[in-house]
DSSP file (Angstrom, degrees, kcal/mol; ACC not computed):
  #  RESIDUE AA STRUCTURE BP1 BP2  ACC     N-H-->O    O-->H-N    N-H-->O    O-->H-N    TCO  KAPPA ALPHA  PHI   PSI    X-CA   Y-CA   Z-CA
    1    1 A M              0   0    0      0, 0.0     2,-0.3     0, 0.0     0, 0.0   0.000 360.0 360.0 360.0 133.1  116.3  103.0   98.4
    2    2 A K        -     0   0    0      1,-0.1     2,-0.1     0, 0.0     0, 0.0  -0.592 360.0-112.7 -84.3 141.1  113.4  104.7   96.8
    3    3 A D        -     0   0    0     -2,-0.3     2,-0.4    53,-0.1    -1,-0.1  -0.406  31.4-165.4 -69.6 148.0  110.9  106.7   98.9
    4    4 A E        -     0   0    0     20,-0.2     2,-0.4    -2,-0.1    52,-0.2  -0.997   1.4-159.2-136.0 139.1  107.4  105.3   99.2
    5    5 A Y  E     -A   55   0A   0     50,-2.7    50,-2.9    -2,-0.4     2,-0.5  -0.907   2.4-153.2-122.3 148.3  104.4  107.1  100.5
    6    6 A V  E     -AB  54  23A   0     17,-3.4    17,-2.2    -2,-0.4     2,-0.5  -0.980   5.2-159.7-126.0 125.3  101.1  105.8  101.8
    7    7 A T  E     +AB  53  22A   0     46,-2.4    46,-2.0    -2,-0.5     2,-0.3  -0.905  30.7 177.8 -97.0 132.5   97.7  107.4  101.8
    8    8 A Y  E     -AB  52  21A   0     13,-2.9    13,-2.2    -2,-0.5     2,-0.4  -0.882  28.4-146.2-136.9 160.0   95.6  105.7  104.5
    9    9 A A  E     -AB  51  20A   0     42,-2.2    41,-2.5    -2,-0.3    42,-1.3  -0.999  15.4-164.7-128.6 133.1   92.2  105.8  106.2
   10   10 A L  E     -AB  49  19A   0      9,-3.2     9,-2.3    -2,-0.4     2,-0.4  -0.841   4.0-155.3-112.4 152.0   91.7  105.0  109.8
   11   11 A Y  E     -AB  48  18A   0     37,-2.5    37,-2.0    -2,-0.3     2,-0.7  -0.992   9.7-156.0-132.9 134.2   88.4  104.2  111.5
   12   12 A S  E  >> - B   0  17A   0      5,-2.8     5,-1.5    -2,-0.4     4,-1.4  -0.905   7.5-172.8-106.8 106.1   87.3  104.5  115.1
   13   13 A K  T  45S+     0   0    0     -2,-0.7    -1,-0.2    33,-0.3     3,-0.1   0.874  82.8  60.4 -66.3 -37.9   84.5  102.0  115.6
   14   14 A S  T  45S+     0   0    0     32,-0.4    -1,-0.2     1,-0.2    31,-0.1   0.827 122.7  21.4 -58.5 -33.1   83.9  103.4  119.2
   15   15 A F  T  45S-     0   0    0     -3,-0.4    -1,-0.2    29,-0.3    -2,-0.2   0.388 100.7-123.7-118.2  -1.1   83.1  106.9  117.8
   16   16 A D  T  <5 +     0   0    0     -4,-1.4     2,-0.3     1,-0.2    -3,-0.2   0.914  61.4 147.6  57.2  44.1   82.2  106.1  114.2
   17   17 A K  E   < -B   12   0A   0     -5,-1.5    -5,-2.8    27,-0.2     2,-0.4  -0.847  37.4-152.8-115.1 147.0   84.9  108.5  113.0
   18   18 A I  E     -B   11   0A   0     -2,-0.3     2,-0.4    -7,-0.2    -7,-0.2  -0.960   8.3-168.7-116.4 137.8   87.1  108.3  109.8
   19   19 A Y  E     -B   10   0A   0     -9,-2.3    -9,-3.2    -2,-0.4     2,-0.4  -0.998   1.9-165.4-128.5 131.3   90.5  109.9  109.6
   20   20 A V  E     +B    9   0A   0     -2,-0.4     2,-0.3   -11,-0.2   -11,-0.2  -0.921  23.3 138.0-115.9 137.3   92.5  110.2  106.3
   21   21 A G  E     -B    8   0A   0    -13,-2.2   -13,-2.9    -2,-0.4     2,-0.3  -0.921  36.1-126.7-157.3-176.0   96.2  111.0  106.1
   22   22 A F  E     +B    7   0A   0     -2,-0.3     2,-0.3   -15,-0.2   -15,-0.2  -0.985  27.3 159.3-142.9 155.0   99.4  110.3  104.3
   23   23 A T  E     -B    6   0A   0    -17,-2.2   -17,-3.4    -2,-0.3     3,-0.2  -0.972  44.3-128.8-161.7 169.6  102.9  109.3  105.5
   24   24 A S  S    S+     0   0    0     -2,-0.3     2,-0.3   -19,-0.2   -20,-0.2   0.437 106.6  43.2-103.9  -5.5  106.2  107.7  104.5
   25   25 A N     >  +     0   0    0    -19,-0.1     4,-2.3     1,-0.1    -1,-0.2  -0.762  64.8 179.9-142.2  92.2  106.1  105.4  107.5
   26   26 A L  H  > S+     0   0    0     -2,-0.3     4,-3.1     1,-0.2     5,-0.2   0.883  80.3  52.6 -65.2 -39.4  102.7  103.8  108.1
   27   27 A I  H  > S+     0   0    0      2,-0.2     4,-2.3     1,-0.2    -1,-0.2   0.951 112.5  44.0 -64.0 -46.9  103.6  101.7  111.1
   28   28 A A  H  > S+     0   0    0      1,-0.2     4,-2.0     2,-0.2    -1,-0.2   0.901 115.6  48.7 -61.9 -40.8  105.1  104.7  113.0
   29   29 A R  H  X S+     0   0    0     -4,-2.3     4,-2.0     2,-0.2    -2,-0.2   0.910 110.1  51.5 -66.7 -42.3  102.2  106.9  112.0
   30   30 A F  H  X S+     0   0    0     -4,-3.1     4,-1.7     1,-0.2    -2,-0.2   0.911 110.1  49.2 -60.3 -43.0   99.7  104.3  113.1
   31   31 A L  H  X>S+     0   0    0     -4,-2.3     4,-3.0     1,-0.2     5,-1.3   0.875 108.0  54.4 -65.0 -36.9  101.4  103.9  116.4
   32   32 A S  H  <5S+     0   0    0     -4,-2.0    -1,-0.2     3,-0.2    -2,-0.2   0.880 108.7  49.1 -64.8 -36.3  101.4  107.7  116.9
   33   33 A H  H  <5S+     0   0    0     -4,-2.0    -1,-0.2     1,-0.2    -2,-0.2   0.864 122.6  32.6 -66.1 -37.5   97.6  107.8  116.3
   34   34 A N  H  <5S+     0   0    0     -4,-1.7    -2,-0.2    -5,-0.2    -1,-0.2   0.705 136.7   9.9 -96.0 -23.0   96.9  105.1  118.8
   35   35 A K  T  <5S+     0   0    0     -4,-3.0    -3,-0.2    -5,-0.2     2,-0.1   0.684 115.3  41.7-131.1 -32.9   99.6  105.4  121.5
   36   36 A L  S   <S+     0   0    0     -5,-1.3    -1,-0.0    -4,-0.1     0, 0.0  -0.432  83.7  24.4-112.0-178.3  101.6  108.6  121.2
   37   37 A G        -     0   0    0     -2,-0.1     2,-0.2    -3,-0.0    -4,-0.0   0.143  65.4-105.2  64.4-170.4  101.1  112.3  120.6
   38   38 A K        +     0   0    0      4,-0.0     3,-0.3     5,-0.0     2,-0.2  -0.769  58.8  80.2-143.1-174.8   98.2  114.6  120.9
   39   39 A G  S >> S-     0   0    0     -2,-0.2     3,-0.7     1,-0.2     4,-0.7  -0.657  91.7 -22.6 107.8-162.9   95.7  116.3  118.7
   40   40 A Y  G >4 S+     0   0    0      1,-0.2     3,-0.8    -2,-0.2     4,-0.3   0.859 129.2  50.7 -55.5 -46.8   92.5  115.2  116.9
   41   41 A T  G >4 S+     0   0    0     -3,-0.3     3,-1.4     1,-0.2    -1,-0.2   0.766  95.3  72.1 -71.6 -24.6   93.1  111.5  116.7
   42   42 A K  G X4 S+     0   0    0     -3,-0.7     3,-1.0     1,-0.3    -1,-0.2   0.864  92.8  56.0 -56.7 -37.2   93.9  111.1  120.4
   43   43 A K  G << S+     0   0    0     -3,-0.8    -1,-0.3    -4,-0.7    -2,-0.2   0.659 108.7  46.4 -71.2 -17.3   90.2  111.7  121.4
   44   44 A F  G <  S+     0   0    0     -3,-1.4   -29,-0.3    -4,-0.3    -1,-0.2   0.072  89.5 179.1-118.2  23.5   88.9  108.8  119.2
   45   45 A R    <   +     0   0    0     -3,-1.0     2,-0.1    -4,-0.1   -11,-0.1  -0.334  46.6  59.0 -65.4 150.8   91.2  105.9  120.0
   46   46 A P        -     0   0    0      0, 0.0   -32,-0.4     0, 0.0     2,-0.3   0.569  67.9-175.7 -84.6 155.4   91.5  103.1  119.2
   47   47 A W        -     0   0    0    -35,-0.2     2,-0.4   -17,-0.1   -35,-0.2  -0.868   9.8-159.9-111.5 146.5   91.9  103.3  115.4
   48   48 A I  E     -A   11   0A   0    -37,-2.0   -37,-2.5    -2,-0.3     2,-0.5  -0.954  26.1-114.5-122.1 149.9   92.1  100.6  112.9
   49   49 A V  E     +A   10   0A   0     -2,-0.4   -39,-0.2   -39,-0.2     3,-0.1  -0.721  37.8 167.7 -81.5 122.4   93.5  100.8  109.4
   50   50 A V  E     +     0   0A   0    -41,-2.5     2,-0.3    -2,-0.5   -40,-0.2   0.563  61.7  18.0-110.9 -14.0   90.8  100.3  106.9
   51   51 A Y  E     +A    9   0A   0    -42,-1.3   -42,-2.2     2,-0.0     2,-0.3  -0.965  56.3 177.0-159.9 138.6   92.4  101.4  103.6
   52   52 A V  E     -A    8   0A   0     -2,-0.3     2,-0.3   -44,-0.2   -44,-0.2  -0.995   5.0-175.0-141.5 146.9   95.9  102.0  102.2
   53   53 A E  E     -A    7   0A   0    -46,-2.0   -46,-2.4    -2,-0.3     2,-0.4  -0.993  19.1-140.5-136.1 140.4   97.3  103.1   98.8
   54   54 A F  E     -A    6   0A   0     -2,-0.3     2,-0.3   -48,-0.2   -48,-0.2  -0.813  18.3-174.0-106.5 143.6  101.0  103.2   98.0
   55   55 A F  E     -A    5   0A   0    -50,-2.9   -50,-2.7    -2,-0.4     3,-0.1  -0.944  29.6-141.1-134.4 151.4  102.7  105.9   95.9
   56   56 A D  S    S+     0   0    0     -2,-0.3     2,-0.4   -52,-0.2   -53,-0.1   0.670  89.5  40.1 -84.5 -19.1  106.2  106.5   94.5
   57   57 A C  S  > S-     0   0    0      1,-0.1     4,-1.6   -52,-0.1     3,-0.3  -0.972  73.8-130.1-136.7 152.4  106.0  110.3   95.1
   58   58 A K  H  > S+     0   0    0     -2,-0.4     4,-2.5     1,-0.2     5,-0.2   0.837 105.6  62.0 -65.1 -35.1  104.7  112.5   97.8
   59   59 A K  H  > S+     0   0    0      1,-0.2     4,-2.2     2,-0.2    -1,-0.2   0.905 106.2  44.9 -58.0 -45.7  102.8  114.7   95.4
   60   60 A N  H  > S+     0   0    0     -3,-0.3     4,-2.2     2,-0.2    -1,-0.2   0.878 112.9  51.0 -68.0 -40.7  100.6  111.8   94.3
   61   61 A A  H  X S+     0   0    0     -4,-1.6     4,-2.1     2,-0.2    -2,-0.2   0.898 111.2  47.6 -63.6 -41.6  100.0  110.6   97.8
   62   62 A L  H  X S+     0   0    0     -4,-2.5     4,-2.2     2,-0.2    -2,-0.2   0.910 110.1  53.2 -67.6 -42.6   98.9  114.1   98.9
   63   63 A H  H  X S+     0   0    0     -4,-2.2     4,-1.8    -5,-0.2    -2,-0.2   0.910 110.5  46.9 -56.5 -43.6   96.6  114.4   95.9
   64   64 A R  H  X S+     0   0    0     -4,-2.2     4,-2.6     2,-0.2    -1,-0.2   0.881 107.6  57.1 -69.6 -35.3   94.9  111.2   96.8
   65   65 A E  H  X S+     0   0    0     -4,-2.1     4,-1.2     1,-0.2    -1,-0.2   0.927 107.3  47.9 -56.7 -45.3   94.6  112.2  100.4
   66   66 A K  H  < S+     0   0    0     -4,-2.2     4,-0.5     1,-0.2    -1,-0.2   0.877 110.2  52.4 -67.5 -34.5   92.7  115.3   99.3
   67   67 A E  H >< S+     0   0    0     -4,-1.8     3,-1.3     1,-0.2     6,-0.7   0.937 109.4  49.4 -59.3 -46.4   90.4  113.1   97.1
   68   68 A L  H 3< S+     0   0    0     -4,-2.6    -1,-0.2     1,-0.3    -2,-0.2   0.717 106.0  57.2 -69.8 -18.8   89.7  110.8  100.1
   69   69 A K  T 3< S+     0   0    0     -4,-1.2    -1,-0.3    -5,-0.2    -2,-0.2   0.568  90.4  91.2 -85.0  -8.9   88.8  113.8  102.3
   70   70 A S  S <> S-     0   0    0     -3,-1.3     4,-2.9    -4,-0.5     5,-0.2  -0.263  96.9-101.1 -77.3 172.0   86.2  115.0   99.8
   71   71 A S  H  > S+     0   0    0      1,-0.2     4,-2.1     2,-0.2     5,-0.1   0.880 124.8  49.1 -63.5 -37.0   82.6  113.9  100.2
   72   72 A R  H  > S+     0   0    0      2,-0.2     4,-2.0     1,-0.2    -1,-0.2   0.891 111.7  49.6 -69.9 -38.2   82.9  111.3   97.5
   73   73 A G  H  > S+     0   0    0     -6,-0.7     4,-2.5     2,-0.2    -2,-0.2   0.917 109.9  51.0 -66.4 -42.2   86.2  110.0   99.0
   74   74 A R  H  X S+     0   0    0     -4,-2.9     4,-3.1    -7,-0.2    -2,-0.2   0.921 109.4  50.8 -59.1 -42.5   84.5  109.7  102.4
   75   75 A N  H  X S+     0   0    0     -4,-2.1     4,-2.2     2,-0.2    -1,-0.2   0.890 108.3  52.7 -61.2 -39.5   81.6  107.8  100.8
   76   76 A F  H  X S+     0   0    0     -4,-2.0     4,-1.4     2,-0.2    -2,-0.2   0.937 112.7  43.9 -62.1 -47.0   84.2  105.5   99.2
   77   77 A I  H  X S+     0   0    0     -4,-2.5     4,-2.3     1,-0.2    -2,-0.2   0.909 111.1  54.9 -64.5 -42.3   85.8  104.8  102.7
   78   78 A R  H  X S+     0   0    0     -4,-3.1     4,-2.4     1,-0.2    -1,-0.2   0.902 104.7  53.8 -58.4 -41.4   82.4  104.4  104.3
   79   79 A N  H  X S+     0   0    0     -4,-2.2     4,-0.7     1,-0.2    -1,-0.2   0.865 107.9  50.3 -60.2 -38.6   81.5  101.7  101.8
   80   80 A I  H >< S+     0   0    0     -4,-1.4     3,-0.6     1,-0.2    -1,-0.2   0.912 112.4  47.2 -64.1 -42.3   84.7   99.8  102.7
   81   81 A I  H 3< S+     0   0    0     -4,-2.3    -2,-0.2     1,-0.2    -1,-0.2   0.891 109.6  52.8 -65.4 -39.7   83.8  100.0  106.4
   82   82 A D  H 3<        0   0    0     -4,-2.4    -1,-0.2     1,-0.3    -2,-0.2   0.599 360.0 360.0 -76.4 -12.7   80.2   99.0  105.9
   83   83 A K    <<        0   0    0     -4,-0.7    -1,-0.3    -3,-0.6    -2,-0.1   0.515 360.0 360.0 -73.5 360.0   81.2   95.8  103.9
């Protein structure tokens, strides 16, 4: 089975916050943001998935994550949310 990576953007409507990350298991990672764990995302629950992109290699997913964390990338995500 080939590895697949996902770059994703989450949105907290309650706090108007965007979170961008990447993972090889989107469902488990989404659950950890909303129900488990600690850290930055715990404070802004609940989160919804507003954007995903799939990649065949970790390097490309990480590169896209960095792009989406830039000001242009955040504007791209904000436009999706505002539609």
